[in-house]
N, C-alpha and C positions, 0 to 999 in steps of 0.2 A: 578298626586299626587297631592293636592292641595296647596298653598304655605303658608308658616307659619311663625310663628313669633320666638322669640325666647323664653325660657321657661323664667318663675321669674326670675332664677339665673342666667340667659346666659343676661339680661339684657344689652347694654349697658347704660353707664355713662348718667345722664339726658342732658339733652344740654343747653349752657349755653343762659342763659336770656339776654336781653339788659339792665337789671335796672332799674329805677325808671322812672316815664314819664318825669320827665325832662331832664333824660339823653341822653347825644348829639349821634342823629344818631338812635334813637326809633321811631320817628313818620314815618315812611314807609310803603309802604305795602307789599312791598318784605325786609325779613330781614331775612338773610343768617348768618351762625354761622360761615363761613368758605369761601373761595375763591378767587379769583383775588383782588376784589377791595369792600370795604363796604359801601353802600346806604348811601348819608347826604339826613335829612328828612326833614320835615317841618317848623322844629323847628331849622333849621341850614341854608336851603334855603328861601329865599323871593322872588318870581318875581314882579318886582316895577315897571315893563313898559311892552310897547309894547305888542307884537300879542298874546302874551300867559296871560298876563295882563288882558286884555281886554275879553278873553273869562271865565276867572274866574271871574270876574266880573260879567259877563252875567251870568254866571251859579249860581254866590251868589243870584245875586237879580231877577232871572227870571227863571234859568231852574228847579231848586230843585226846589221851589214852583209852577212852572205848573206839576211837575210829583208826587209833594201830591194832589195838586187837584184832578188830575187825577187819580189817584191809587183810592181817596177816589170818585172819581164821579163813577168812573167802579163798587165800592163797592171792592174790591179788599181788602182795609184794615178794610174795612167792614166785610168780612169774618175772622178776629179771634174774632170779637167783637160774633158773630153769633157762632163760638164754642165755647167759652166760658160762652154765656147764654143758651146754648143746640138749639140752633134754625139750626141748620145740620141736612142732607143737603139741605133742602129746600131753605136755604135763602143764598147757595152760587153762585158765581157769580166769572166768569172765567175761564181761562183752567187751568188745572191740574196745571201748576206751575206758576199762577201766586203769588205766599207768595212769590217767589222770587225776584218778582217786588219790595214788600216792604222791603225786606230784603238788595237788593241794593241803596235803596234811603236809609235808617238807613246807609248805610256804607257811602254812598256821604254826607249823613247831620254831620255824626263824621269827617268826615276830615276838614269838611268845617266851623263845629267849633272850628275846633285845629286851624283853618287858621284863621279863622278871630277873633274866640270871639265873636260871634253874639250871645248873650242873648238871644234874640226871637226864631232863630233858636234852638237854646239847649234846651228853651223849650217846642219845639216842638218835639223835637227828643225824648224828654223824655217820653211825652203823647202817642207816636206813640208804643214807647217801652214799654210802661205798657198793653197796647193793643196787642203784641203781645205777650207777658209776659204771659197775664192770659189765653190765649191758649194751652199754654203748657204741656202738660200731667207729671204726680208724677214720671212715671220714665224718664223723655227729651224730650219723643218722640213729635216732634210738626207739624203738620200735618192740615191743613184746609180739604183737599181731601180724605182723606182715615182713619178709624180706629174707627170712634164714631158709633152707630147705623144707621141702614140706609148707610150708604157709604162702599166700599172696604175696605177687610181688610189689614191692612199692608204689605208694601210689597208683594203686589199680583198682581203688573204690573211693575214690573223693568225695562220693557222696554220702558214704554212709560209713566210710573208713577210720576217720577221726585223728589222721594220723598229725595232721599240722594243730588240729587243737589239741592234743594231748600234749603236745610238743609247747605249745602253746604256754600252758600251765604248767609245764617243767619250767621253761623261759620266766615267768612271774615267780617262781617258787624262789630261781636262781637270784633274780634282782633282789627278792626281801631277805635272801640269804647276802648277798654283795653290799647290799645299805645298811645291815646289820653286822658282819665278820668280816667283811674286805672283799677287795674282790680276785684275791689267788685260793679264794676257800674251793672244794673241791667242785661242791653243789654247781658255784658261779660259772666255771671252766667248763661243766658239763653241759649250760647252759647256750652259754657261749658257743661253745663246739655246733650245738645243736640247730643255734642262729644262723650261723656261719653256711652248716649244711642247706638250710631252706635260700637263706640269699642266693645260694651257688646253683640249687636246684632250680629254684623259679623264678629266678631275678630276670633281666634283659636276654631275650634267646634263647630260655629255660624253658619248661614246663612251664605253660598258660594255664595254668587251673586253677582251683581256688579248693578252697576245705568247704563242708555240706556245714557242718558246722563253726561259725566265725569265731575267734578268741586270739589266733595268732598273730590278730591285726592288733590286738592293743598290748599282746606282750611285747613284739618286736616297739612297739613304739617307746614302751618303758626303759626295755632294754638299750634304744639311743639315747633315751635322756641318761643314765646309768653309764654309758660308756663315752657318752660323747659323738660315738659312729653312726654319721648318717645313713651306711647302707643301712641299718634296719628300719628307719621310718622309711626310708624307699621303698624298702619291701611292704612296708604296712602298706603304704601307700599304692603300689602296685594292688594289693591283692584287694584294697575297698574299690580303688575303678575299675578292676574289672569282672564286680560282684554286678548283679541286676540284667544282665547280658546271657541268659540263659545257657553261661558256660557248663553249671553240672544237670543240663538235661532235664524234663518232664518226669513227675513222677504224680502218685495218685493224689496225692494230697497239692498239687500245682507246686510251682518253680517259688512260688511266693511263701513257703515254707521252710527254703534255702536264702528268702531276700533277693534268690537270682533271678525274678520277674521285671524287677525297674530297680534303676541303677542309683546306687546312693542320693546322689544328686536332687535324681527327679522325685522321689518319696513324699509324700506329703505328711508321712504320720509313720506308726512302728505297723508293722504285721505279720501275719508269719507264727514260727516259734517263736514264743516269747524270749526265752532267753537267748537264743542266736540274735535275733532281732535286737537288743539290748546291748550285748557282747559288741555285733557290729556296731552297733551307735555311738559306745564308748571310745571302740580304735578311729573312727572316723574322725569323732572329736580328739581326740589325741593328735592324728596327724593335723587338721587344720591348725589348732594351735602351735605345733612347733613350725609348720612350714608357713605361717599368718595368712592359711587360706581364710580370710574371712567369711566370703562367699557358703563355704563347705559346713563352718561352723556354727552361720546364721539358719544352713538347712536345718543341721543333725539340732539344733535347738529349739526351732521351729516345732521339727518332727514329736519330739518331749517333750514337750509345752502341750502340742495338741493330744498326743494320747493319753498326758495327765488327764485332761481335760475333757476324755471323751473315751478312752477305755483302761481307767484305769478304777481297782474297787476306792471302797471308803478307806479299805485298808490299809493302801496303798498296793498291793498284791496287782499282777497283771498275768494275765492269760485267762479271758471264759472258756475254752473247749479242751474237753479232753480229748478229742479229737486232733489229733497234731501240737498239742500241747501250746496251743495258737491263742492270738486274740481273737477275739470275735471283732466287727463290726465296729458304729461309734454306737455308743449306748446301748450296747450288747451287753448286759453286766448280769445275767443270772447269778443270785445268792448262791443256790444252793446245787448250781454244778461249776459252779468256781474251780479252775485248775488252781491260781495264784500259787504257781509253784514256787517252792523257797528259793531256788538258784535264779528265779526271773527279779525276786527281790534284790536278792545280792547285784543283780545285774542294774536292776533300778539303780540303787544306792550308788555304781561302780559311775554309770552315763553322768547321774544327777550332781555330781560329787565333780564331777570334773565339769563339766559347764556352769558350776557354781563359780568353782575358781575362775574358770574365764571369762565369764561375765560379768561374776555376783549378783547376779538373778535370784532375791528370795525364795523364789518360788520353790529354785533346785534344791536350795536348804530346806525347807518343810519336807518335801519328798522323801529327802532321805530320816528326815526324824520319824514320819508316819509309816517309812519304812520299815526300821529300826525297831518303834515299838508295837507295832503290828502285825508282823512278818517272822523277823528276824528275830525275835525274843519269842515269838510264838513255835517255834518249830522245836526247840529243846526242851524235856521234858524237865520236871524240877530237879529231877537227880544228876540231868546229862545225860540218860544211857537208854532217851529215846526218842525220833524226832516225826516230826511234819514232815514231807516231803508234798503234797497238794496243802493250800491253805480253804477249805471250803468256807463258807459267810453262813451257811443254815446247814443241820445235820438231820435228818429226817428218821432215821435210825439209828438206836446207839453203837449198833456193831457189838463185836466180841475185841476181848483183850489181844494183840498179836503175841505168838509164843516168843520169847525173851531169847530162844536158841536159835531161833531162825530167822534167817533174812527174808523180808516181804514181800511176793511176788510180784507186787503193785503196790503205786505208789497211793492209792486212796485207801482211808480210813477215818473210822473216827475216833483213832485214839494213836496218839505216837506208837510208830514201831521201834526197834531195837538198829534193824540195819536192812537196807533193801538190797534185790536184784542188781537194781542202776542204782548208787549212790549217790549220787554228787551232791545232796542236798546237806548231808550232813559235814560232810568236810568242806565244804564252803562257807559252811555257818562259823566254823571253826577260825579257818583263816579270816573271816570278818571281826570276828567278838574279838580277835587277837589284836589287830591294827585297829580298833575303834578310837582310840585317842587322838589318833591323825584324822576323826571326820569332825573336831572338836571345835578349832581356830584357827586361824590366820592370819598374815601378817602383811601391809606393805610398806611404801616408807613412812606414810605419816602416822601410821598406829597398830592397833591391833583390834580383832574381831571378833568375834564368839559367834559361831552357828550353832552348838547343840550345847545344850546344858545339864549339867550335874559338877557332883565338888571334885574339883582338879586344883591345880595347879602348872601355870603358865608361866614359860621364860620365854622371851623373843628379842630379836634385837632389830631396830628401824634403822633408817636412815643414819648415816653419820656414824654407824656403831653402836645408836643407844640403845642402853638395856635395858629393860622392861621384866618385870613378876608383879604376875596377879596371884592372887587366891581368889576359888570361887566357891561362896558355902549356898546349898541348895537342898531342897528336900523335893526339887523335882522331879518327877511332875505331881507326884502328892501334892506338894504346897507351889502354886506359883513365883513365891518369893526369892529371887535371884542377887544375894549380895555377890560383886566384885570388890576386891577388895586390891589396893594397887601397894603393893609392897615395896617395888623397884621400880624410877621413871625417870625420865630424863625430868632436870630444870625447867627447860623450857615448854610450851605448851604439843599434844601430840593429841592423836585421836583414839578415843575408845568406844566402837562400834558393839550393838549388841540388835541379835534378829529376833522380829515379834510377829509370831506366826502367823499367818493369815488368819485363824480363828481368834485372835485374840482380840478382840474392839474391847475396849475398855484398860488396856495397857496402860501403865504409866512408870515414868521414868525420875528418880529420883540424884540427883547431883550438887554438888558445892550449894547443900541448901535447901533447895528448888525442886519439887516436885511438878512433871510436866507430864502430856497424856502424849503418848506413843503411839503412834497408828500400824498396823502390820509392815513390815517390809524389816526396813535397818532403822536403829534411833541410833547418832552418832553424838557422844559427848567429848569436846573439843578444848581442854586446856591443861594447866600445868596443874598434874596433881600433886600431892605433898605425901608424903611415903604415910601409910596408915587411911586414907582417904577410902571413901567405900563409894560405890555407884549400887545401889539397888535400881532392879527392875521387878515391877508386879504383874504378872503375866494372870489373869483374870481365867481360875482352870474351874471353874465351878460346870457341875456336870449338865449338857444343853443337849437339845432337841436336835435331830440332824436331819433335814429333807432330803431327797433326791432331786435333779435333774428331773421333770416330767418325762423327759426321753427314754429314761432310763425304766422300760414298760414294764420290767421283771420287779420292780418292786415300787411301783405306784401305788400310792394308795399307804407306803407302810413309812415308818420312822426309825430311826437309828439315835442312839444315845452317844456321845462323845463326852470324855472327861480329860480337857487339856488335848495333848496329842495322842491320848491311848480310846482307843475303840471301845465300848462296852457288849456285852451278850447277855442274851436270856438263855440258863442252861435249866434244864427241865429237874434236874435236882434241887434246883429253888423253888420254881412253879409248883412241883407236886404232882405233873401232869403233864404231856408232851408240847413241847413248846410250838409245835401246828395248830394246836388249838388256842394260843393267845391273842388278845385284842389289849391295846393300850389306851388310855387317853391323855391326852397332851395338853389339854386347859391350863395344866397348873405346868412350874419347872419342874424336873426331875427330882424328888429331896435326898438330901444327904445325911444317913447320920449315924453315929459310930466309925465313920472310915467307908461306909458302905453306899452305896447310889442305889434308892428303892425308886418303883416305877409303877403308877396304879395299872393294874393287869387283871380279868376279868378274863374266864374262859369259856371256849362255847362247846355249845350242845345240839347240834346241829339234827335235822330232822331227818331219820331214816329215808329213804325211796329204791325204788328200784334203778332209779337213771339220775343222774346228777347235772342235768339240765335241763331245764323248763320254761316256762312263758312268763313267769313274773318270777321277782327278789327272793328267794328262799332268807326269812329273817331266825336268825338261830337264837337259841334259846342263853342268855348267858348266866354265868356265875355271880354271885358275889362278886364284886372288884375290893382286891385289896393288895396291898403295896409288897411290889415281889424283889429282895435283891439284886441288882446285874452284876458279873465278873468281865473281869479286863477281859478280853479276847485273847492276847496273849495268856492268859492263864485258863484260859476253854479243856478241860475233858482231862484235869489234873485230878479231879475225883472221881474217875472212873469212867465207864459207860453212860453216856447222854446225849438227849436231844438239845439241838440249841441253834439258836437264828440271831444273827447283827440287825435285820430289818425286821421291825414286829409290826403289824397289820394296827391302824388305827383304827378304836373303837369312833372317835368324836371329838371336835378339839372342843 
């Protein structure tokens, strides 16, 4: 039987809203009304320096404007003008989902305006919103691809049309704008009208279809949180419960590509198209939290933790197959064929942040950190004018520099490209980076929790309206010393909780003049802090060898190097040879010298033969061993074409 929502007289009470746009805790992309912790927002957490502040500056000064220029150049924003002026379909440009890139850009601009109060960006945001609004039809439907004379009818291609996917991103942009500018803003009104249309069309007694690309589910759930209107949450639940029953039909890649082969509640891990799977899991987590559906929440958490344990790269990247942009089987993680789409990194952060807030499980915060440093930060070039779509862990050939004036036809490249024919990743990066502060800290009635480390100022209100102000000073991840100064706090005891990453064996925490070990997980200091008192967390960020599970056969006999949360890589520009010839010795720890991590590398000179196989192992000739510097994976290929590898074959231990 099709899933249904409660009848009008059975509707649950409206969801609690977060109040006015100036209320503490309001400026967040994820605002659960219940759960273990409540997130602190952009009005409460300010990243003041360090690694993430630099990336946010790049986003503000280069990346967002770069994306604006390219969506205009590609004609994707112009599609809305053509729709309003009756010039479709002849004037339309781009793929069926190109509307979504404009919406993700609007979301990024909304968060950035809230963060910086940039008047020029606000003006551009309003102008672009007006162009979008002009294309919306009276019943709330909006698409530049379907529904007009000469175009396919509305919802005639739910497999591939992406109509609901696109409107999902519009709704998320509307929520961002509503939380930062108020519910009367034009973008909010456009998003609400679209959501109302979706509920009227796909609700009880309506179209029983689902979108081939999940996204609208998470958007509707967040709109329910913003407005307090349970209809949107009910519609999100309908879409989730309908999935997994073959609604979309079979395709060459299989129904698993759409996550339409197994109901969400019956799946044990994430599979199929990685971005689709992650967005669906995020939406299911939202519905579970808001409806108090503990069984669904536990199922999603189990799926994600299993995926982290068996189907995730050391970088945090997800997706092992280029065909279908999909997860592989358990332990199937080939480094040189890693797809690891940047958008999948965004999706991983989305679902893990939701599960962190819901459950308090530190593994989700660890996953957010790993993915931020090694996928999100890897995508943009140092100048913010080119991006990675896929994130390989081994580059066998140097490749060629992409043309800066033309969109890349496909994702795979050894160098970042200025834009792509399918350019979902750059705009996804901009919206994530603009809202980074919302991932740093949370609050509950007892105190404040720090999940991600950067120089920050934090203010929060705990139970009884008690104000807390913190200042975090650190050079993390270069240095593992994190100093938290309590600038203001209640006179009675309250709890300050800090995350210790799973890799940080030997961490210590100092408070009240006493130092104690702090094992992986969360460490809490509960006391009546005096103004100016400090808590110091020391994380051992020294470079270390990282060994793969032996079931990951693609890298058996190889080793990676990590320093703190940062994965390192070997590049040919440092080796002076193709990295395919490198062997590393691991009998001593990696060497740290003058800010560099160096490892002992020898290169191989195999005997040439007419056939690469034989009855006995070939013993290669080795060059003299020498120390070679590694580069942070997020910085690879910033110096031009190169070969690169994260996993290095071991010569001996």
